[in-house]
C-alpha positions in Angstrom: 6.9 -11.3 11.3 3.8 -13.3 12.5 1.8 -16.0 10.9 -1.0 -13.9 9.9 1.0 -11.6 8.3 3.0 -13.9 6.5 -0.1 -15.8 5.3 -1.5 -11.9 3.8 1.8 -11.3 2.3 1.8 -15.3 0.6 -1.6 -14.6 -0.8 -0.7 -11.3 -2.0 2.3 -13.0 -3.8 0.4 -15.7 -4.9 -2.7 -14.1 -6.5 -1.5 -10.7 -7.0 -3.9 -8.7 -4.6 -6.2 -9.9 -2.0 -10.0 -9.3 -0.5 -10.9 -8.9 3.0 -14.1 -8.9 4.6 -14.7 -5.9 7.4 -17.4 -7.6 10.0 -18.8 -4.1 11.9 -20.0 -5.4 15.1 -22.2 -2.4 16.2 -24.1 -3.5 13.2 -24.3 -7.7 13.9 -24.7 -10.6 16.2 -22.7 -13.2 16.6 -24.9 -15.4 14.6 -25.1 -13.1 11.7 -21.3 -12.1 11.8 -20.5 -15.8 11.8 -23.0 -16.7 8.6 -21.6 -13.5 7.0 -18.0 -14.9 7.5 -18.7 -18.3 6.3 -20.3 -17.3 3.2 -17.3 -14.9 2.4 -15.0 -17.2 3.0 -16.5 -19.4 0.3 -16.5 -16.6 -2.3 -12.2 -16.2 -1.9 -12.1 -13.3 1.1 -8.6 -14.0 2.2 -9.3 -12.7 6.0 -12.0 -11.2 8.5 -11.5 -7.6 9.7 -13.9 -6.9 13.2 -14.3 -3.5 13.7 -15.9 -0.4 13.5 -15.9 3.7 13.8 -18.0 3.6 16.6 -17.4 1.8 20.0 -18.9 -1.6 20.5 -18.5 -3.8 24.5 -15.8 -5.3 24.4 -17.9 -8.4 25.7 -19.7 -7.8 22.2 -16.5 -7.9 20.1 -15.4 -11.1 22.3 -18.8 -13.0 21.2 -18.7 -12.0 17.7 -14.7 -13.3 17.0 -15.8 -16.4 19.2 -19.1 -17.2 17.1 -16.7 -16.3 13.3 -13.8 -18.8 14.7 -16.4 -21.6 15.3 -17.6 -21.6 11.6 -14.5 -20.4 9.6 -11.0 -21.0 9.0 -10.1 -17.9 7.4 -7.9 -15.5 10.1 -10.0 -13.0 12.3 -8.0 -9.4 12.4 -9.4 -6.4 14.3 -9.7 -3.7 13.6 -10.2 -1.3 16.2 -11.3 2.1 16.7 -10.3 1.9 20.0 -8.9 -0.1 22.7 -12.8 -1.6 23.9 -12.2 -3.0 20.2 -9.4 -5.6 21.6 -10.7 -8.9 21.6 -8.4 -11.6 23.4 -10.1 -14.7 21.2 -8.5 -12.5 17.6 -5.5 -14.2 15.9 -4.0 -10.6 14.7 -4.5 -6.8 15.4 -4.2 -4.3 13.2 -1.9 -2.1 15.4 -2.8 1.2 13.4 -2.2 4.9 13.6 -4.5 7.3 12.4 -1.9 9.1 10.7 -3.9 12.7 9.4 -6.1 12.9 12.6 -6.0 16.1 14.4 -6.0 14.4 17.9 -2.8 12.5 19.3 -5.5 9.9 21.1 -5.5 8.5 17.6 -2.1 8.8 16.7 -0.4 7.1 19.6 -2.4 7.5 22.5 -5.2 4.9 22.1 -1.8 2.5 20.9 -0.1 2.8 24.6 -3.4 2.2 26.2 -4.0 -1.0 23.9 -0.6 -2.7 23.7 -0.2 -4.0 26.8 -3.4 -6.2 26.4 -2.4 -7.1 22.9 0.6 -8.2 24.9 -1.3 -10.0 27.5 -3.6 -11.8 25.4 -1.0 -12.8 22.9 -2.6 -11.1 19.7 0.0 -10.5 16.6 0.3 -7.1 16.0 0.0 -5.9 12.3 1.8 -1.9 12.0 -0.6 -0.3 10.2 -0.4 3.4 8.7 -4.3 4.8 8.3 -5.1 7.5 6.2 -8.8 8.9 5.5 -9.3 10.2 2.0 -11.8 12.8 1.1 -15.3 12.7 3.0 -13.7 10.3 5.4 -17.6 9.0 6.4 -17.9 8.0 10.3 -14.4 7.2 9.9 -13.2 10.8 9.4 -15.4 12.3 12.3 -14.6 9.9 15.0 -11.1 10.0 14.3 -11.4 13.8 14.5 -9.5 13.4 10.8 -8.3 15.9 8.3 -9.1 14.0 5.4 -6.9 13.9 2.4 -8.7 16.1 -0.6 -9.7 13.4 -3.6 -7.4 15.8 -6.0 -4.4 16.1 -3.8 -3.0 12.7 -4.2 0.4 14.3 -3.4 -0.9 14.8 0.4 -1.4 10.8 0.4 1.6 9.7 -1.2 4.0 11.5 1.3 2.4 10.2 4.4 2.0 7.2 3.1 6.1 7.1 2.6 6.3 8.7 6.1 4.5 5.5 7.2 7.0 3.1 5.3 10.2 5.0 6.9 9.1 4.7 10.4 8.6 1.2 9.7 5.2 0.9 9.5 4.6 -2.4 7.4 1.0 -2.0 5.3 -1.1 1.5 4.5 -4.6 1.9 4.5 -6.5 4.2 2.2 -9.8 4.7 3.5 -13.2 6.8 1.8 -15.0 5.9 4.7 -17.8 3.6 5.0 -21.0 3.8 2.8 -19.7 6.4 0.5 -20.3 7.3 -3.0 -17.1 7.9 -4.2 -14.0 5.5 -3.6 -9.9 6.4 -2.9 -9.1 8.3 -6.7 -7.3 6.0 -8.9 -5.1 8.6 -10.0 -4.1 8.5 -5.5 -3.5 4.8 -5.6 -1.1 5.2 -8.5 0.8 7.8 -7.0 1.0 6.0 -3.6 2.2 3.2 -5.4 4.4 4.7 -6.7 5.8 6.5 -3.9 6.1 3.3 -1.3 7.3 -0.6 -1.3 5.1 -1.6 1.4 1.6 -3.3 0.5 -1.4 -0.7 0.2 -4.9 -1.2 1.6 -7.8 0.4 -0.1 -11.3 0.6 1.5 -14.3 2.5 0.9 -17.3 2.7 -1.5 -15.9 -0.3 -3.3 -19.3 -2.5 -5.0 -18.5 -4.0 -7.6 -16.3 -6.4 -9.8 -15.3 -3.3 -11.8 -14.7 -1.1 -9.2 -12.0 -3.9 -7.8 -10.4 -4.4 -11.0 -9.8 -0.7 -11.6 -8.3 -0.2 -8.0 -6.4 -3.5 -7.5 -4.8 -2.2 -11.7 -4.3 1.1 -10.0 -1.9 -0.7 -7.6 -3.6 -1.6 -4.4 -2.5 -5.2 -3.0 -5.5 -5.4 -0.7 -9.4 -4.5 -1.0 -11.3 -4.3 2.1 -15.5 -4.1 1.7 -17.8 -3.8 4.7 -21.3 -2.2 3.5 -21.5 -4.5 0.6 -21.7 -7.5 3.3 -24.4 -5.8 4.8 -26.6 -4.8 2.6 -26.4 -7.2 -0.1 -27.4 -11.2 -0.6 -26.3 -13.5 -1.3 -23.0 -12.5 -0.2 -21.1 -15.4 -1.3 -21.4 -14.4 -4.7 -21.0 -10.9 -4.5 -17.8 -11.9 -2.6 -17.1 -13.9 -5.7 -17.5 -10.9 -8.3 -15.4 -8.9 -6.3 -12.8 -11.8 -6.0 -13.2 -12.1 -9.9 -12.7 -8.4 -11.0 -9.3 -8.9 -8.8 -8.5 -11.8 -10.4 -9.1 -9.9 -14.1 -6.1 -7.4 -12.7 -3.7 -9.6 -11.8 -4.2 -11.0 -15.7 -3.7 -7.9 -16.7 -0.3 -7.3 -14.6 0.5 -10.5 -16.3 -0.3 -9.5 -19.9 1.5 -5.9 -19.7 4.3 -6.8 -17.5 2.9 -4.7 -14.8 2.6 -5.1 -11.1 1.6 -3.4 -8.6 3.9 -4.2 -5.9 
């Protein structure tokens, strides 16, 4: 286990759950990305993810990551949709498999192509099983996924369990960027009961109440991206989301219930 993964797990243990900020290189320039990360860090985010559903150029991703690292101290974790999303300047990379894709390229093909670069650049790989839920947005279209229906949480649970048995360290339930409906709490609860590895939830989370409900259902990590793109001031919005996580943590203490 590498330094960044150890840091994430330590923060989950300390706070009950954590918030990660997603920066999409296709929607940001180096200056705006670094400013938004700096504000997110002040708001309480634990790390920043750099990546998007479409393929930004590697040179642009490099510029984004370098700019962020000049102004922020949180870890920079790549969240790539393809090999072009790999930057030598990042601290870590979600080495992820889109488990419910219909195209083997997104399950193991891109990973095979990217693995030599991850090794060459000495980027810390953190294994992730990626599952697209509901509409899935652009991520579902680009990744040629068969999205898991909102009303069939048992399908998400068996995929997540398969990820655990394959030795994957994290599972991500993704509703898609900018979607109106987040991953249902009933699905999160069932996945939490089924697996013993950390669970990430993203897509459609816009408020403290959203964050609280998702974390109380069992999420260990929440990810927000669209909120950072569209909301000012960013620092106060991230603080609001983090506060929702802290409220969920207090509720766990009072009820004796833990998500992970």
